[in-house]
C-alpha positions as CSV (number, residue, x, y, z in Angstrom):
1,M,-216.3,-7.2,-168.7
2,T,-218.9,-8.9,-166.2
3,T,-217.5,-10.4,-162.5
4,P,-219.5,-14.0,-162.0
5,R,-222.3,-13.1,-158.8
6,H,-221.5,-15.6,-155.6
7,Q,-224.8,-16.3,-153.9
8,I,-224.3,-17.2,-150.6
9,N,-227.5,-19.4,-149.3
10,V,-228.3,-18.7,-145.2
11,R,-230.2,-21.0,-143.9
12,T,-232.1,-20.6,-140.4
13,E,-233.2,-23.4,-138.0
14,P,-236.2,-22.2,-135.5
15,A,-235.0,-21.9,-131.9
16,D,-235.9,-25.0,-130.1
17,Q,-233.5,-27.3,-133.1
18,L,-230.4,-25.2,-132.5
19,H,-227.3,-26.4,-131.2
20,R,-227.2,-27.6,-127.2
21,A,-224.5,-28.8,-125.7
22,D,-226.0,-30.5,-122.6
23,Q,-227.5,-32.2,-125.0
24,V,-224.5,-34.3,-127.0
25,S,-222.0,-36.5,-126.0
26,A,-218.7,-36.4,-127.2
27,G,-217.8,-39.8,-126.2
28,S,-214.8,-38.2,-124.7
29,Q,-214.4,-40.1,-121.2
30,P,-211.6,-39.0,-118.3
31,D,-208.3,-41.1,-117.7
32,W,-208.1,-43.5,-115.0
33,Y,-206.6,-40.9,-112.3
34,M,-209.3,-38.3,-113.0
35,G,-211.7,-41.0,-113.5
36,V,-213.6,-40.4,-108.9
37,A,-213.4,-36.7,-109.8
38,D,-215.3,-36.9,-112.9
39,G,-217.8,-39.6,-111.5
40,L,-218.4,-37.7,-108.7
41,L,-218.9,-34.0,-110.2
42,R,-221.4,-36.1,-112.8
43,V,-223.5,-37.9,-110.4
44,M,-224.0,-34.9,-107.8
45,P,-227.0,-32.9,-107.7
46,G,-227.4,-29.3,-108.7
47,W,-227.3,-28.1,-105.6
48,E,-226.4,-24.3,-104.9
49,I,-226.7,-21.8,-101.8
50,N,-226.8,-18.7,-100.7
51,F,-223.8,-17.8,-98.1
52,R,-223.6,-13.7,-96.9
53,G,-224.8,-12.8,-100.4
54,H,-222.1,-15.3,-102.3
55,T,-223.4,-18.5,-104.6
56,L,-221.5,-21.7,-102.9
57,A,-221.7,-24.3,-105.6
58,L,-222.3,-27.6,-103.9
59,D,-222.4,-30.1,-106.7
60,N,-218.0,-28.9,-107.0
61,L,-217.3,-28.4,-103.8
62,I,-218.8,-31.6,-102.0
63,P,-217.7,-33.6,-104.6
64,L,-214.3,-31.8,-104.7
65,T,-213.6,-32.0,-101.5
66,A,-214.7,-35.9,-100.8
67,G,-212.0,-37.2,-103.6
68,V,-209.2,-35.1,-101.5
69,G,-210.7,-36.6,-98.8
70,F,-210.6,-39.8,-100.8
71,F,-206.8,-40.1,-101.0
72,L,-205.9,-38.6,-98.3
73,A,-207.1,-40.7,-96.5
74,L,-205.1,-43.3,-98.4
75,G,-201.6,-42.1,-97.3
76,V,-202.7,-41.3,-94.1
77,Y,-203.6,-44.6,-93.2
78,P,-200.6,-46.4,-92.5
79,F,-199.8,-43.4,-89.9
80,I,-203.0,-43.7,-88.1
81,E,-202.2,-47.4,-87.9
82,S,-199.2,-46.9,-86.4
83,W,-200.5,-44.6,-84.2
84,V,-203.1,-46.8,-82.8
85,T,-201.1,-49.9,-82.3
86,R,-198.0,-47.9,-81.1
87,D,-195.9,-49.6,-83.4
88,A,-193.3,-47.6,-85.0
89,R,-191.2,-50.4,-86.0
90,E,-190.3,-50.1,-90.3
91,Q,-192.7,-53.0,-91.8
92,N,-190.3,-54.2,-94.7
93,L,-192.6,-57.3,-94.7
94,L,-196.4,-57.7,-96.3
95,D,-198.5,-59.5,-94.5
96,R,-200.8,-61.9,-95.3
97,P,-204.5,-60.4,-96.0
98,R,-206.2,-62.6,-94.0
99,N,-204.4,-62.0,-90.7
100,R,-205.6,-58.5,-91.0
101,P,-209.2,-58.3,-91.6
102,A,-210.5,-54.8,-90.7
103,R,-207.7,-53.0,-93.0
104,T,-208.2,-56.0,-95.8
105,A,-211.7,-54.8,-95.7
106,L,-211.1,-51.1,-95.7
107,G,-208.9,-52.0,-98.7
108,V,-211.2,-52.9,-100.4
109,A,-213.7,-51.1,-99.7
110,W,-212.1,-47.8,-101.2
111,L,-210.9,-49.9,-104.3
112,S,-215.2,-50.5,-104.9
113,F,-216.0,-46.8,-104.2
114,Y,-213.4,-46.1,-106.8
115,T,-214.6,-48.6,-109.1
116,V,-218.1,-46.9,-108.7
117,A,-217.3,-43.2,-108.8
118,L,-214.9,-44.7,-112.4
119,I,-218.6,-46.2,-113.7
120,G,-220.1,-42.6,-113.0
121,A,-217.6,-41.0,-115.5
122,G,-218.9,-43.0,-118.1
123,N,-222.6,-42.8,-117.2
124,D,-223.1,-41.3,-120.4
125,I,-221.5,-44.0,-122.4
126,I,-222.7,-46.8,-120.5
127,A,-226.6,-45.3,-120.8
128,V,-226.0,-45.3,-124.7
129,R,-224.7,-49.1,-124.9
130,L,-227.3,-50.7,-122.4
131,H,-229.6,-48.6,-123.5
132,V,-231.0,-47.5,-120.5
133,P,-231.9,-43.8,-119.0
134,V,-228.7,-41.8,-117.8
135,E,-230.9,-40.8,-115.3
136,S,-231.1,-44.4,-114.1
137,V,-226.9,-44.9,-114.3
138,T,-227.0,-42.0,-112.8
139,W,-229.3,-43.5,-109.6
140,A,-227.4,-47.1,-109.9
141,V,-224.2,-45.0,-108.8
142,R,-225.1,-42.6,-106.1
143,I,-226.9,-45.4,-104.4
144,G,-223.4,-47.6,-104.9
145,L,-221.3,-44.9,-103.6
146,F,-222.9,-45.4,-100.1
147,A,-224.6,-49.4,-100.7
148,V,-221.3,-50.8,-102.6
149,P,-218.4,-49.9,-99.9
150,V,-220.1,-51.3,-96.8
151,M,-221.2,-54.5,-98.5
152,A,-217.8,-54.7,-99.8
153,F,-217.0,-53.9,-96.2
154,S,-218.6,-56.8,-94.7
155,L,-217.5,-59.7,-96.8
156,T,-213.9,-59.1,-97.1
157,K,-213.8,-58.8,-93.5
158,R,-216.0,-62.2,-93.3
159,C,-214.5,-63.9,-95.4
160,A,-211.1,-62.8,-94.1
161,L,-212.1,-63.9,-90.4
162,G,-213.5,-67.4,-92.1
163,L,-210.2,-68.0,-93.2
164,Q,-207.8,-67.1,-90.1
165,R,-210.2,-69.3,-88.1
166,A,-209.6,-72.0,-91.3
167,D,-205.9,-71.8,-90.4
168,R,-205.9,-71.6,-86.6
169,D,-207.7,-75.1,-87.8
170,K,-205.2,-76.1,-89.7
171,V,-202.5,-75.8,-87.1
172,L,-204.5,-77.4,-84.1
173,H,-205.6,-80.6,-85.9
174,G,-203.5,-80.4,-89.0
175,R,-203.8,-81.2,-92.8
176,E,-207.0,-83.4,-93.9
177,T,-206.2,-86.5,-95.3
178,G,-209.6,-87.8,-96.8
179,I,-208.6,-90.8,-95.0
180,I,-211.6,-92.6,-92.8
181,K,-211.2,-94.5,-90.1
182,R,-213.4,-96.4,-87.6
183,L,-212.7,-96.6,-83.9
184,P,-213.4,-99.5,-81.8
185,D,-216.5,-97.6,-80.0
186,G,-218.0,-97.6,-83.5
187,E,-217.0,-94.1,-84.3
188,F,-215.7,-93.2,-87.3
189,V,-213.1,-89.9,-87.8
190,E,-210.9,-88.9,-90.7
191,L,-207.5,-89.1,-90.3
192,H,-205.1,-85.8,-90.2
193,E,-201.9,-85.1,-90.7
194,P,-199.7,-82.7,-88.7
195,L,-198.5,-79.9,-90.7
196,G,-194.4,-79.3,-91.3
197,Q,-192.6,-76.5,-89.8
198,E,-192.5,-74.4,-92.5
199,Q,-196.5,-74.3,-92.9
200,L,-196.7,-73.8,-89.3
201,H,-194.5,-71.2,-89.6
202,L,-196.3,-69.3,-92.8
203,L,-199.6,-69.9,-90.3
204,T,-198.1,-68.2,-86.8
205,Q,-195.2,-66.3,-87.6
206,H,-198.0,-63.2,-87.3
207,D,-197.8,-60.7,-85.1
208,Q,-201.3,-60.0,-82.9
209,Y,-201.9,-56.3,-81.8
210,R,-203.8,-56.3,-78.4
211,P,-206.7,-53.5,-77.9
212,I,-205.6,-50.6,-75.6
213,G,-207.4,-49.4,-73.0
214,P,-208.0,-45.4,-72.5
215,G,-205.5,-45.5,-70.3
216,T,-204.8,-45.1,-66.4
217,A,-206.9,-43.0,-64.6
218,S,-204.6,-39.9,-64.0
219,A,-204.4,-40.0,-67.8
220,A,-208.7,-39.9,-67.6
221,A,-208.8,-37.5,-65.3
222,N,-206.1,-35.3,-67.3
223,P,-207.9,-31.8,-67.5
224,N,-206.7,-31.1,-71.0
225,T,-209.5,-32.0,-73.0
226,V,-207.8,-33.0,-76.8
227,F,-205.7,-35.1,-74.6
228,R,-208.3,-36.7,-72.9
229,L,-210.4,-37.2,-76.6
230,A,-206.9,-38.1,-78.8
231,R,-206.7,-41.2,-76.1
232,M,-210.6,-42.3,-76.2
233,L,-210.6,-42.0,-80.1
234,R,-207.1,-44.1,-80.0
235,A,-209.1,-47.1,-78.0
236,L,-211.7,-46.9,-79.8
237,L,-210.4,-47.6,-82.8
238,S,-207.9,-49.8,-81.7
239,R,-211.3,-51.9,-80.5
240,R,-212.6,-51.5,-83.9
241,L,-209.2,-52.6,-85.4
242,Y,-208.2,-55.9,-83.4
243,G,-210.6,-56.1,-80.1
244,E,-213.1,-58.9,-79.8
245,G,-214.6,-59.8,-83.1
246,A,-212.3,-58.1,-85.5
247,Q,-209.2,-61.1,-85.7
248,I,-209.3,-64.6,-84.6
249,T,-206.7,-65.5,-81.4
250,K,-203.9,-67.9,-83.1
251,P,-203.0,-70.9,-81.3
252,T,-200.5,-70.1,-78.9
253,P,-197.2,-72.9,-78.4
254,Q,-199.3,-74.7,-75.3
255,E,-202.5,-74.4,-77.1
256,Y,-200.6,-76.7,-80.0
257,R,-198.6,-78.6,-77.4
258,D,-201.8,-79.6,-75.7
259,R,-203.7,-80.5,-78.9
260,N,-206.0,-83.7,-78.7
261,V,-205.4,-85.2,-81.7
262,P,-203.5,-88.3,-81.5
263,A,-205.9,-91.2,-82.1
264,K,-206.4,-89.5,-85.4
265,E,-203.1,-87.8,-86.8
266,V,-201.0,-89.7,-89.2
267,H,-197.4,-90.0,-88.4
268,R,-194.8,-89.4,-91.0
């Protein structure tokens, strides 16, 4: 009795045609909460340094440190603002974004950084779908991580200041009615209607912080270097968040009473 013979064929391929994991994409993408870390890791150049006989992989150390600091800043910011404004009250009511231009601009910059890093986490899929080199997508993300948050901050702050200025004009001059009237001297003016108490409260009820100074002369002469640096830092942050150019001063009750609109006002 003979048993059938099984023939096994072994196929060999040249070394240059073997599978390479670094040249193949599985198409898998990270979840949203891991997108920032993965995006930063993908776009970071492969930098390494030798430190006392040890190799430090900066292409992992820098992105992971930046990612941790990215979320840490989000959690620490309320405490920093409380320290800068000296306001330790409970904040149970939301502010209108326009009434906090610097805070709103920082939030939009944070979201823009997150979005760019999330795009970097899908650089391979984007390159395949758009038929562009993956290196071009990677460089676009690298530049965007620095440029987009700065542009987002500047644009958002300017929009918030513009809305604040419009609110101030509306309080002082009233709502535009679209009615044009000719005055006895030949001048054409648009009639304005005074705002109701509800609208006035909405536009003027928010608190506006004032920038704080570096302190008294005795505080400035304090020999404690840490103490002096802390006061200088708080004064600097205060000017940046609530100083000149960081917010539009809302009308005071005296300005509202002295407003010059009787000739152009529509009374109910």
